[in-house]
FIKOLFI-494256 format. One record per residue: x, y, z of N, C-alpha, C in turn; residue number from 1. Coordinates in nm, 2 decimals, always signed. Each point is the difference from the previous one (the first is absolute). Example, Ala and Ser with C-alpha at 12.3 -4.5 7.8 and 13.67 -1.06 7.14 Angstrom:
BEGIN
     nxx     nyy     nzz    caxx    cayy    cazz     cxx     cyy     czz  num
   +1.32   -0.57   +0.78   -0.09   +0.12   +0.00   +0.09   +0.12   +0.00    1
   -0.04   +0.11   -0.07   +0.09   +0.11   +0.00   -0.08   +0.11   +0.08    2
# end
This chain:
BEGIN
     nxx     nyy     nzz    caxx    cayy    cazz     cxx     cyy     czz  num
   +6.27   -2.55   -6.54   -0.04   +0.08   -0.09   -0.06   +0.11   +0.00    1
   +0.05   +0.11   -0.06   -0.08   +0.12   +0.03   -0.02   +0.05   -0.16    2
   -0.13   +0.03   +0.00   -0.08   +0.04   -0.11   +0.00   +0.17   -0.02    3
   +0.03   +0.02   -0.13   -0.01   +0.15   -0.03   -0.09   +0.02   -0.10    4
   -0.07   +0.15   +0.01   -0.10   +0.00   -0.11   +0.05   +0.02   -0.12    5
   -0.04   -0.04   -0.10   +0.05   -0.01   -0.16   -0.02   +0.18   -0.02    6
   +0.11   +0.06   -0.07   +0.01   +0.11   -0.07   -0.14   +0.02   -0.08    7
   -0.05   +0.13   -0.04   -0.10   +0.04   -0.08   -0.01   -0.05   -0.11    8
   +0.12   -0.01   -0.06   +0.04   -0.03   -0.15   -0.03   -0.16   +0.01    9
   +0.06   -0.07   +0.09   -0.02   -0.15   +0.00   -0.14   -0.04   +0.01   10
   -0.07   +0.09   +0.08   -0.15   -0.04   +0.00   -0.08   +0.03   -0.11   11
   +0.03   +0.11   -0.06   -0.06   +0.04   -0.12   +0.02   -0.10   -0.12   12
   +0.11   -0.05   -0.02   +0.05   -0.08   -0.11   -0.07   -0.14   +0.04   13
   +0.01   -0.04   +0.11   -0.08   -0.12   +0.05   -0.15   +0.00   -0.02   14
   -0.05   +0.11   +0.04   -0.15   +0.03   -0.03   -0.06   +0.01   -0.14   15
   +0.09   +0.05   -0.09   -0.01   +0.01   -0.14   -0.01   -0.14   -0.05   16
   +0.12   -0.09   +0.03   +0.00   -0.11   -0.06   -0.11   -0.09   +0.03   17
   -0.05   +0.02   +0.12   -0.11   -0.08   +0.07   -0.13   +0.05   -0.08   18
   -0.03   +0.12   -0.02   -0.10   +0.03   -0.09   +0.00   -0.04   -0.14   19
   +0.12   -0.01   -0.05   +0.00   -0.06   -0.13   -0.04   -0.12   +0.00   20
   +0.06   -0.09   +0.07   -0.04   -0.15   +0.02   -0.17   -0.01   +0.01   21
   -0.03   +0.07   +0.10   -0.15   -0.02   -0.01   -0.09   +0.05   -0.11   22
   +0.06   +0.10   -0.07   -0.09   +0.06   -0.11   +0.05   -0.10   -0.14   23
   +0.11   -0.05   +0.02   +0.03   -0.10   -0.13   -0.06   -0.12   +0.02   24
   -0.01   -0.04   +0.11   -0.08   -0.15   +0.01   -0.13   +0.05   -0.05   25
   -0.08   +0.09   -0.01   -0.13   +0.01   -0.03   -0.04   +0.06   -0.13   26
   +0.10   +0.09   -0.07   +0.00   +0.07   -0.11   +0.13   -0.06   -0.11   27
   -0.03   -0.05   -0.10   +0.09   -0.11   -0.06   +0.10   +0.14   -0.09   28
   -0.05   +0.12   -0.02   +0.09   +0.08   -0.07   +0.10   +0.03   +0.08   29
   -0.01   +0.01   +0.13   +0.10   +0.03   +0.07   +0.10   -0.12   +0.01   30
   -0.03   -0.10   +0.00   +0.07   -0.12   +0.02   +0.09   -0.03   -0.14   31
   -0.06   +0.05   -0.11   +0.05   -0.03   -0.11   +0.16   +0.05   -0.02   32
   +0.01   +0.14   +0.10   +0.12   +0.07   -0.02   +0.11   -0.06   +0.09   33
   -0.04   -0.08   +0.10   +0.10   -0.07   +0.11   +0.02   -0.15   -0.01   34
   +0.14   -0.01   -0.05   +0.04   -0.13   -0.05   -0.03   -0.11   +0.09   35
   -0.04   +0.01   +0.12   +0.02   -0.08   +0.10   -0.16   -0.01   +0.08   36
   -0.01   -0.11   +0.08   -0.12   -0.01   +0.05   -0.03   +0.11   +0.12   37
   -0.13   +0.04   +0.02   -0.02   +0.10   +0.07   +0.02   -0.06   +0.14   38
   -0.01   -0.14   +0.02   +0.05   -0.05   +0.12   +0.12   +0.03   +0.05   39
   +0.09   +0.00   -0.05   +0.13   +0.04   +0.00   +0.04   +0.17   +0.02   40
   -0.07   +0.05   -0.07   -0.01   +0.16   +0.02   -0.02   +0.03   +0.15   41
   -0.11   -0.07   +0.02   -0.05   +0.00   +0.16   +0.10   -0.01   +0.12   42
   +0.08   -0.12   -0.04   +0.10   -0.07   +0.08   +0.13   +0.09   +0.02   43
   +0.01   +0.06   -0.13   +0.12   +0.11   +0.01   -0.02   +0.12   +0.09   44
   -0.16   +0.03   -0.01   -0.03   +0.13   +0.09   +0.03   -0.04   +0.15   45
   -0.06   -0.12   +0.02   +0.01   -0.01   +0.13   +0.15   -0.04   +0.06   46
   +0.10   -0.04   -0.08   +0.11   -0.03   +0.05   +0.05   +0.12   +0.01   47
   -0.02   +0.10   -0.08   +0.06   +0.13   +0.01   -0.04   +0.08   +0.11   48
   -0.16   -0.02   +0.05   -0.01   +0.06   +0.12   +0.07   -0.04   +0.14   49
   +0.00   -0.16   -0.02   +0.07   -0.06   +0.11   +0.13   +0.02   +0.01   50
   +0.09   +0.03   -0.14   +0.14   +0.04   +0.03   -0.02   +0.16   +0.04   51
   -0.08   +0.08   -0.01   +0.01   +0.15   +0.04   -0.04   -0.01   +0.14   52
   -0.04   -0.12   +0.08   -0.04   -0.01   +0.14   +0.10   -0.04   +0.07   53
   +0.10   -0.08   -0.08   +0.12   -0.08   +0.06   +0.11   +0.08   +0.02   54
   +0.02   +0.05   -0.13   +0.14   +0.07   -0.02   -0.01   +0.18   +0.03   55
   +0.07   +0.03   +0.06   -0.01   +0.13   +0.06   +0.05   +0.08   -0.15   56
   -0.08   +0.12   +0.00   +0.02   +0.08   -0.11   -0.04   -0.03   -0.13   57
   -0.07   -0.13   -0.02   -0.03   -0.05   -0.15   -0.13   +0.02   -0.03   58
# end
């Protein structure tokens, strides 16, 4: 299996989602606007980053 670095956009979106999940865990005002648990937001962020490493050009 050959890994490739994620594109800048994929990394940026993943980092933003991870930051939102951390902030939303501690600040209830942020979590009121997101209808799912902050745990699942973090999981989506890391799955996106994983796909960016596994799929070329993603």
